[in-house]
KEGU-574843 format. One line per 3 residues: their letters; for each residue x, y, z of C-alpha. Coordinates in steps of 0.25 Angstrom, whole numbers. Example, Ala and Ser with C-alpha at 12.3 -4.5 7.8 and 13.67 -1.06 7.14 Angstrom:
% residues 2
AS	49 -18 31 ~ 55 -4 29
% end
This chain:
% residues 669
XXX	-103 -103 -126 ~ -92 -93 -127 ~ -79 -97 -133
XXX	-69 -102 -122 ~ -57 -94 -119 ~ -44 -101 -123
XXX	-34 -98 -111 ~ -19 -100 -113 ~ -15 -105 -100
XXX	-1 -108 -94 ~ 3 -122 -91 ~ 1 -127 -77
XXX	15 -131 -75 ~ 24 -126 -71 ~ 16 -114 -65
XXX	8 -123 -55 ~ 21 -129 -50 ~ 27 -114 -49
XXX	14 -110 -41 ~ 15 -121 -31 ~ 30 -119 -29
XXX	28 -104 -26 ~ 17 -107 -16 ~ 26 -117 -9
XXX	39 -109 -9 ~ 34 -94 -8 ~ 21 -87 -4
XXX	15 -92 -17 ~ 15 -90 -32 ~ 10 -80 -42
XXX	5 -84 -56 ~ 7 -73 -66 ~ 1 -72 -80
XXX	-9 -66 -89 ~ -24 -69 -87 ~ -29 -82 -93
XXX	-17 -90 -92 ~ -22 -99 -81 ~ -16 -93 -68
XXX	-28 -96 -60 ~ -28 -111 -65 ~ -14 -113 -62
XXX	-16 -106 -48 ~ -28 -116 -45 ~ -20 -128 -49
XXX	-8 -124 -40 ~ -17 -121 -29 ~ -24 -135 -30
XXX	-10 -141 -29 ~ -6 -133 -17 ~ -19 -134 -10
XXX	-16 -146 -1 ~ -4 -138 5 ~ -13 -127 10
XXX	-24 -125 20 ~ -33 -118 10 ~ -32 -112 -4
XXX	-39 -99 -7 ~ -41 -91 -20 ~ -41 -76 -21
XXX	-46 -71 -34 ~ -44 -57 -38 ~ -53 -51 -49
XXX	-54 -37 -55 ~ -67 -34 -48 ~ -61 -38 -34
XXX	-49 -29 -37 ~ -58 -18 -32 ~ -61 -23 -18
XXX	-50 -25 -8 ~ -48 -40 -3 ~ -60 -44 -12
XXX	-52 -56 -18 ~ -50 -61 -4 ~ -65 -61 -1
XXX	-69 -74 4 ~ -55 -77 10 ~ -55 -65 20
XXX	-64 -55 26 ~ -59 -40 26 ~ -61 -35 40
XXX	-70 -23 42 ~ -60 -15 49 ~ -45 -13 48
XXX	-36 -7 38 ~ -28 -13 26 ~ -16 -19 35
XXX	-26 -25 45 ~ -35 -31 34 ~ -23 -37 27
XXX	-18 -43 40 ~ -31 -49 43 ~ -32 -55 29
XXX	-18 -61 30 ~ -22 -67 43 ~ -35 -73 37
XXX	-28 -79 24 ~ -14 -82 29 ~ -17 -96 34
XXX	-7 -103 24 ~ -18 -105 13 ~ -15 -105 -2
XXX	-21 -92 -8 ~ -23 -91 -23 ~ -24 -77 -28
XXX	-29 -77 -42 ~ -27 -64 -51 ~ -20 -57 -40
XXX	-17 -45 -50 ~ -32 -41 -47 ~ -31 -41 -32
XXX	-34 -28 -25 ~ -23 -22 -18 ~ -27 -27 -4
XXX	-29 -41 -8 ~ -15 -40 -15 ~ -9 -35 -3
XXX	-15 -47 5 ~ -10 -57 -5 ~ 4 -51 -4
XXX	4 -51 12 ~ -1 -65 12 ~ 11 -69 3
XXX	21 -61 12 ~ 15 -68 24 ~ 16 -82 17
XXX	3 -85 25 ~ -3 -90 12 ~ 2 -96 -1
XXX	-2 -89 -14 ~ -5 -93 -28 ~ -7 -79 -36
XXX	-11 -77 -50 ~ -9 -63 -57 ~ -9 -57 -70
XXX	2 -46 -71 ~ -1 -36 -82 ~ -2 -21 -85
XXX	-12 -19 -74 ~ -2 -25 -64 ~ -5 -32 -51
XXX	-6 -27 -36 ~ 8 -24 -31 ~ 6 -34 -19
XXX	4 -45 -30 ~ 16 -42 -38 ~ 24 -42 -25
XXX	21 -56 -23 ~ 31 -60 -33 ~ 40 -48 -33
XXX	42 -50 -18 ~ 45 -65 -21 ~ 33 -70 -12
XXX	27 -78 -23 ~ 32 -86 -35 ~ 28 -79 -48
XXX	24 -88 -60 ~ 22 -82 -74 ~ 12 -87 -83
XXX	12 -84 -98 ~ 8 -95 -106 ~ 11 -95 -121
XXX	0 -91 -130 ~ -8 -83 -120 ~ -12 -69 -125
XXX	-20 -59 -117 ~ -27 -53 -128 ~ -31 -66 -134
XXX	-36 -71 -121 ~ -44 -58 -118 ~ -51 -59 -132
XXX	-55 -73 -129 ~ -60 -69 -115 ~ -68 -58 -121
XXX	-74 -66 -132 ~ -78 -77 -121 ~ -85 -67 -112
XXX	-92 -60 -124 ~ -98 -73 -129 ~ -104 -77 -115
XXX	-119 -78 -114 ~ -125 -66 -109 ~ -128 -71 -95
XXX	-114 -77 -93 ~ -108 -64 -97 ~ -117 -57 -87
XXX	-111 -65 -76 ~ -97 -61 -80 ~ -101 -47 -81
XXX	-104 -47 -66 ~ -91 -55 -63 ~ -83 -44 -70
XXX	-88 -34 -60 ~ -88 -43 -47 ~ -79 -56 -48
XXX	-82 -65 -41 ~ -97 -65 -39 ~ -105 -74 -30
XXX	-113 -84 -38 ~ -126 -79 -31 ~ -123 -65 -35
XXX	-120 -69 -50 ~ -133 -77 -51 ~ -141 -65 -45
XXX	-135 -56 -55 ~ -135 -64 -67 ~ -143 -76 -65
XXX	-140 -91 -63 ~ -141 -94 -78 ~ -130 -83 -81
XXX	-121 -88 -70 ~ -122 -103 -75 ~ -120 -98 -90
XXX	-107 -91 -86 ~ -102 -103 -79 ~ -105 -112 -91
XXX	-98 -102 -100 ~ -86 -103 -92 ~ -87 -88 -89
XXX	-88 -89 -74 ~ -85 -99 -63 ~ -91 -102 -50
XXX	-81 -101 -38 ~ -88 -106 -25 ~ -100 -96 -24
XXX	-94 -86 -33 ~ -93 -83 -48 ~ -81 -78 -55
XXX	-77 -77 -70 ~ -70 -90 -75 ~ -59 -81 -79
XXX	-56 -67 -74 ~ -54 -62 -89 ~ -69 -65 -91
XXX	-73 -55 -81 ~ -62 -45 -87 ~ -68 -46 -101
XXX	-82 -44 -97 ~ -78 -32 -88 ~ -70 -26 -99
XXX	-82 -27 -109 ~ -92 -21 -99 ~ -95 -6 -99
XXX	-96 3 -87 ~ -111 3 -87 ~ -111 -12 -87
XXX	-101 -13 -76 ~ -109 -3 -68 ~ -122 -12 -70
XXX	-115 -24 -66 ~ -110 -18 -53 ~ -123 -12 -50
XXX	-130 -26 -51 ~ -118 -32 -42 ~ -120 -21 -32
XXX	-135 -23 -31 ~ -133 -38 -29 ~ -121 -37 -19
XXX	-126 -26 -11 ~ -134 -35 -2 ~ -123 -45 0
XXX	-109 -40 -2 ~ -107 -29 9 ~ -104 -38 21
XXX	-89 -38 19 ~ -78 -27 17 ~ -75 -33 3
XXX	-90 -35 0 ~ -93 -20 3 ~ -81 -15 -5
XXX	-85 -24 -17 ~ -99 -18 -16 ~ -94 -4 -15
XXX	-85 -6 -27 ~ -96 -12 -36 ~ -106 -1 -31
XXX	-97 11 -35 ~ -98 6 -50 ~ -113 3 -50
XXX	-126 10 -50 ~ -129 6 -36 ~ -120 14 -27
XXX	-119 11 -13 ~ -123 21 -2 ~ -112 31 0
XXX	-109 26 15 ~ -106 12 9 ~ -97 17 -2
XXX	-89 26 8 ~ -88 14 18 ~ -82 5 7
XXX	-72 16 3 ~ -68 17 18 ~ -67 1 18
XXX	-58 2 6 ~ -49 13 13 ~ -48 4 25
XXX	-43 -7 17 ~ -33 1 10 ~ -40 1 -4
XXX	-38 16 -7 ~ -43 15 -22 ~ -56 8 -18
XXX	-58 17 -6 ~ -56 29 -15 ~ -66 24 -26
XXX	-77 21 -16 ~ -75 33 -8 ~ -75 42 -21
XXX	-88 35 -25 ~ -94 39 -11 ~ -89 53 -12
XXX	-96 55 -26 ~ -109 53 -19 ~ -107 58 -5
XXX	-94 65 -1 ~ -94 63 14 ~ -82 65 24
XXX	-80 50 26 ~ -79 47 11 ~ -70 59 8
XXX	-61 54 19 ~ -61 40 13 ~ -57 45 -1
XXX	-47 55 5 ~ -40 44 12 ~ -40 34 0
XXX	-35 45 -10 ~ -24 50 0 ~ -19 36 3
XXX	-18 34 -12 ~ -8 46 -13 ~ -19 54 -20
XXX	-18 66 -10 ~ -24 77 -19 ~ -36 69 -21
XXX	-38 65 -7 ~ -36 80 -3 ~ -47 84 -12
XXX	-57 74 -6 ~ -53 78 8 ~ -54 92 5
XXX	-69 91 2 ~ -72 89 16 ~ -76 101 24
XXX	-70 100 38 ~ -80 111 44 ~ -91 101 45
XXX	-83 89 51 ~ -83 84 65 ~ -70 83 72
XXX	-69 68 69 ~ -72 71 54 ~ -62 82 54
XXX	-51 73 58 ~ -55 62 49 ~ -54 72 37
XXX	-42 80 42 ~ -32 68 45 ~ -32 63 30
XXX	-33 77 25 ~ -20 81 32 ~ -12 68 29
XXX	-16 69 14 ~ -11 83 14 ~ 2 80 21
XXX	6 68 13 ~ -2 66 1 ~ -2 80 -3
XXX	11 84 2 ~ 5 96 9 ~ 11 95 23
XXX	9 110 26 ~ -6 109 22 ~ -8 96 30
XXX	-1 102 43 ~ -10 115 42 ~ -22 106 40
XXX	-19 98 52 ~ -17 110 60 ~ -30 116 56
XXX	-37 103 58 ~ -32 102 72 ~ -38 116 75
XXX	-52 110 72 ~ -52 98 81 ~ -53 97 96
XXX	-53 83 101 ~ -39 78 106 ~ -40 66 98
XXX	-41 74 85 ~ -30 83 89 ~ -21 72 92
XXX	-23 65 79 ~ -20 78 71 ~ -8 80 79
XXX	-3 65 76 ~ -4 68 61 ~ 3 81 63
XXX	14 74 70 ~ 15 65 57 ~ 15 78 48
XXX	26 84 57 ~ 35 73 56 ~ 34 72 41
XXX	37 86 40 ~ 50 84 48 ~ 47 90 61
XXX	50 77 70 ~ 51 84 83 ~ 37 91 82
XXX	31 78 76 ~ 36 70 88 ~ 31 80 98
XXX	17 80 91 ~ 17 64 90 ~ 21 63 105
XXX	9 72 109 ~ -1 63 100 ~ 5 50 106
XXX	3 56 120 ~ -11 60 118 ~ -22 51 124
XXX	-31 55 112 ~ -22 50 101 ~ -29 39 92
XXX	-22 29 84 ~ -21 37 72 ~ -14 48 80
XXX	-5 38 87 ~ -1 32 74 ~ 3 45 67
XXX	10 51 80 ~ 18 38 84 ~ 23 35 70
XXX	27 50 68 ~ 34 49 81 ~ 41 36 78
XXX	47 41 65 ~ 50 55 71 ~ 58 49 83
XXX	66 40 74 ~ 71 51 65 ~ 73 60 77
XXX	82 49 83 ~ 73 45 95 ~ 74 30 91
XXX	69 24 104 ~ 55 30 103 ~ 52 25 89
XXX	47 11 91 ~ 37 14 101 ~ 31 25 93
XXX	31 16 81 ~ 24 5 89 ~ 14 16 94
XXX	10 20 80 ~ 8 6 76 ~ 0 2 88
XXX	-9 14 85 ~ -15 5 74 ~ -14 16 64
XXX	-1 12 57 ~ -3 13 42 ~ 8 20 35
XXX	12 26 49 ~ 19 12 52 ~ 30 17 42
XXX	32 30 49 ~ 34 24 62 ~ 42 12 55
XXX	51 22 49 ~ 54 28 63 ~ 57 13 67
XXX	66 10 55 ~ 73 24 57 ~ 76 21 72
XXX	81 7 69 ~ 91 12 58 ~ 96 22 68
XXX	98 13 79 ~ 106 3 71 ~ 95 -7 68
XXX	94 -6 53 ~ 90 -20 50 ~ 78 -19 60
XXX	75 -6 52 ~ 74 -13 39 ~ 66 -24 45
XXX	56 -15 51 ~ 55 -7 37 ~ 53 -20 30
XXX	42 -25 40 ~ 35 -12 38 ~ 36 -13 23
XXX	31 -28 24 ~ 19 -23 32 ~ 15 -14 21
XXX	16 -26 11 ~ 14 -21 -3 ~ 4 -10 2
XXX	8 4 -2 ~ 13 14 2 ~ 17 6 15
XXX	26 -3 8 ~ 34 8 1 ~ 35 16 14
XXX	40 3 21 ~ 50 2 9 ~ 55 16 12
XXX	58 12 27 ~ 65 0 22 ~ 73 8 12
XXX	77 18 23 ~ 83 7 31 ~ 90 1 19
XXX	97 14 16 ~ 102 14 30 ~ 107 0 29
XXX	114 3 15 ~ 104 -6 7 ~ 102 5 -4
XXX	98 -3 -16 ~ 86 -10 -8 ~ 82 4 -3
XXX	82 9 -17 ~ 73 -2 -22 ~ 63 0 -11
XXX	63 15 -12 ~ 61 16 -27 ~ 48 9 -26
XXX	44 16 -13 ~ 46 30 -17 ~ 38 28 -30
XXX	26 21 -22 ~ 26 32 -11 ~ 28 44 -21
XXX	13 46 -23 ~ 8 44 -9 ~ 12 57 -2
XXX	19 50 10 ~ 32 56 14 ~ 38 42 13
XXX	38 45 -2 ~ 48 56 -2 ~ 56 48 8
XXX	57 36 -1 ~ 63 45 -12 ~ 73 51 -2
XXX	78 38 2 ~ 78 33 -12 ~ 87 45 -16
XXX	96 42 -4 ~ 98 27 -8 ~ 100 30 -22
XXX	110 41 -19 ~ 118 31 -10 ~ 118 21 -22
XXX	124 32 -31 ~ 111 31 -40 ~ 112 46 -43
XXX	101 48 -53 ~ 90 40 -46 ~ 94 46 -32
XXX	92 60 -39 ~ 78 56 -44 ~ 74 50 -30
XXX	79 63 -23 ~ 71 72 -33 ~ 59 64 -30
XXX	61 65 -15 ~ 63 80 -16 ~ 51 82 -24
XXX	42 74 -14 ~ 48 79 -1 ~ 41 90 7
XXX	36 94 21 ~ 29 80 22 ~ 42 73 21
XXX	51 83 28 ~ 54 72 38 ~ 63 66 27
XXX	70 78 23 ~ 83 72 28 ~ 81 60 19
XXX	79 69 7 ~ 92 76 10 ~ 99 63 11
XXX	93 59 -2 ~ 99 72 -8 ~ 112 69 -1
XXX	114 54 -7 ~ 109 59 -20 ~ 120 69 -21
XXX	130 60 -16 ~ 127 50 -27 ~ 130 62 -37
XXX	143 64 -30 ~ 139 77 -24 ~ 145 75 -10
XXX	144 89 -6 ~ 129 89 -9 ~ 127 76 -3
XXX	133 80 10 ~ 125 93 11 ~ 112 85 8
XXX	116 75 19 ~ 118 87 29 ~ 105 93 25
XXX	99 79 29 ~ 105 80 43 ~ 100 94 44
XXX	86 91 40 ~ 85 79 49 ~ 90 88 61
XXX	80 99 58 ~ 69 89 59 ~ 75 83 72
XXX	78 70 64 ~ 91 67 71 ~ 91 52 67
XXX	89 56 52 ~ 100 67 54 ~ 109 56 59
XXX	107 47 47 ~ 108 59 38 ~ 122 62 44
XXX	127 48 42 ~ 123 50 27 ~ 131 63 27
XXX	143 57 32 ~ 142 46 21 ~ 141 57 11
XXX	154 63 16 ~ 149 75 25 ~ 161 80 32
XXX	153 85 44 ~ 145 72 44 ~ 152 65 55
XXX	150 77 64 ~ 135 77 61 ~ 135 62 64
XXX	141 64 78 ~ 132 75 81 ~ 119 67 77
XXX	124 55 84 ~ 124 63 97 ~ 110 66 95
XXX	105 52 90 ~ 112 40 96 ~ 110 28 87
XXX	117 17 81 ~ 116 23 67 ~ 122 36 71
XXX	134 28 78 ~ 136 20 66 ~ 136 32 57
XXX	146 39 66 ~ 156 28 65 ~ 155 27 50
XXX	156 42 49 ~ 169 42 58 ~ 175 31 50
XXX	173 38 37 ~ 178 51 43 ~ 191 44 48
XXX	193 39 34 ~ 192 53 28 ~ 206 60 24
% end
C-alpha cells in the first residue's frame, strides 16, 4: 500500500464556531486557506451542527474538470433550461434553489463564472445560507466569489495552521499517487479528466477490481452513485504527471462511454462536447456547433469560442462563423471577430442569412473596432440589398442607435419614431429604437417621454445592455426634474441587476457615478469610476470613454490635478464618432481638469465649449447642466446662458441652478 499523506490541518475550534456564527448572522461564511488544511472537514462538521435548523442541506463541489462546463457543479440540484439567455437561466436557478436551504460550496475558487454568479446572487437574495470553502492563491478566484466577503455578505475565516507547507504536502501527494497499484492509479487517471464519475462508468472503464482497489487504497471515495478523488490534490497530481497523448486517450475512452448516455441535458451535452474536442473521437460538426451556440446562449463566451473554433476548423459554415463572431466580439476582441465574419460571402446568402450576418458585423465595426463611418456605410449598403419591411425596419433601428451615439439626437429620434410606429418591427428593432429614443429624449429635455420609451424597450424582451441605455435616459430625467435620490436608487438597481456580471455591472456604476457627481458625492463617484473605466476600456462600448470623462470631472472637482489630467488624456484618446453623444461631457472633463490647475480662463472656455457642443446636438438638458458648471467655474456670461436655457428646458434642476447663480452674482463686487 502507498504511504499515507500526513495532512497538517487546522484545529476545529474556533473555526466551526465562526462558521456557525456567519451562517446565523449573515448570508453565510467563507473558509479560506491553502489546499489540504481541512477546509472541507470543517465545513462538513459545521453543516452537521447547523442541519437541524434548515429544511435541507446540499453540497456543491467544484472541480478542475467541471470548471470547463457552465453550471456543472450544480448538476443534480437544478436543470438548466433548454431556452433562455443568461439572466433568465440564473433567475430560474435562484427560484429553484432559493428555498431556505443550507448550501455548502466546496472549492469555490474552481467554479465556472456562471456558477459563481449564481452563488453570489443567492447570497444577495439571502434565500439560502452558504458555507463556502476556497483557496486564494496566484490563480485567483472568480470575482463573484471574492465579492462574497468583499461586499460583506459572508464572514471570512482564514485558516493557516502552523507547520503547513504547500511544497512538502504536494511532494507527499505525488509520492502517494505514484506508488498506487496500477489499476487504482488508472481510476484516478479517469477522475483527473472527469470528476466526479458515475460508479457504473468507472467500473465499465477500469473494472470492478480497479475501483475496489482505489477505494481500499484511500485514493477515491464513493459518494452516492458517483466516484470522486479522496482529495482533490490526488487528481491534480495525476493530471500534472500525464502527458498530452495520455489525456487525449482518456478523453477518447470517456467520450465513447458517455456518448450513449450523457447527451440528455444541457450540462451533459456541453460536457460531452468539451471532452470530445480534446479526444480522437470528434462529434459531428452540427453537434459541436449546437454546443457552441448553447454556450453562447448561457453567456460562456470562452467556451462558445473554443467549441465554435473546433467546428470551424472542420466545416466553416455560416452558423458557426456567426457564433464565433459573436463570442469574440462580446469578449471585446473586435479585430478577430471581424476577421471571422469577413470570411462570409454575402452574395450567396438569403435575405434572412444576410440579416443574421450584417447586424453583428455592423455592430462590431461601430463599437468594438471604433469604425463608425465604416459601420454606417456598411449598414446603408446592406439596406439596399434587402426588401422585406421587417428587415428594413430592423436595420433602421440599429441605424437609430448609431445615429444617437454619433451625437445627432434629432435624427436618431426621428428614425426611432418611424421604427416604433412600424407594424413590422420585431422585438430586436423595438429594443434598439425605444432605448435610443429614451436616452435621446432625456438629453434633449423631453423628460415626459422617457419612462414610457424605457418601459417599451424593456417589454420587448431584448434588454441586454440596452437596459442601461434606456436606464441612463431615466436617471438623467430624474436628475433634471429634481429627483436625485430616485435617480441614484434606479442606477443602483440597474447595477444590482447585473450582479457581478461584466460589463453590465461597470456600466451600472457609470450611471451611479453620474448621479453621485450631480449630488456632490465625489469621492464615492471616483471609487466607482476608477474600476469601471478600466473594466470597460477593452470592450469598445462608448460607456468606456464616458467613464474616463466623468472620472476626470470628479477628480478635477476634488482638486486632484495629476489624476484628473491622466483620466482626461485617456478620455480624449478613446473619444471618437462612436461616443460623440458625450462630447459635452468631454469638454466638461477638460474644464474641471483645468480648474484644478488654477486655469480659470481655460476652464470657463472649455465649459462654454461644452454648452455649444450640447446645443449643436440638440442636447438642451445637457447644455443646461454644462451651463450650471460654467457658472460655478466663474463664467461671467454664465447667468445669461442659464436664463436662456431655462427658457427652453423648464425643470427643477434649471430653476435651482438659476437661483444659485443669481446668489453668486449678487455677491460679486
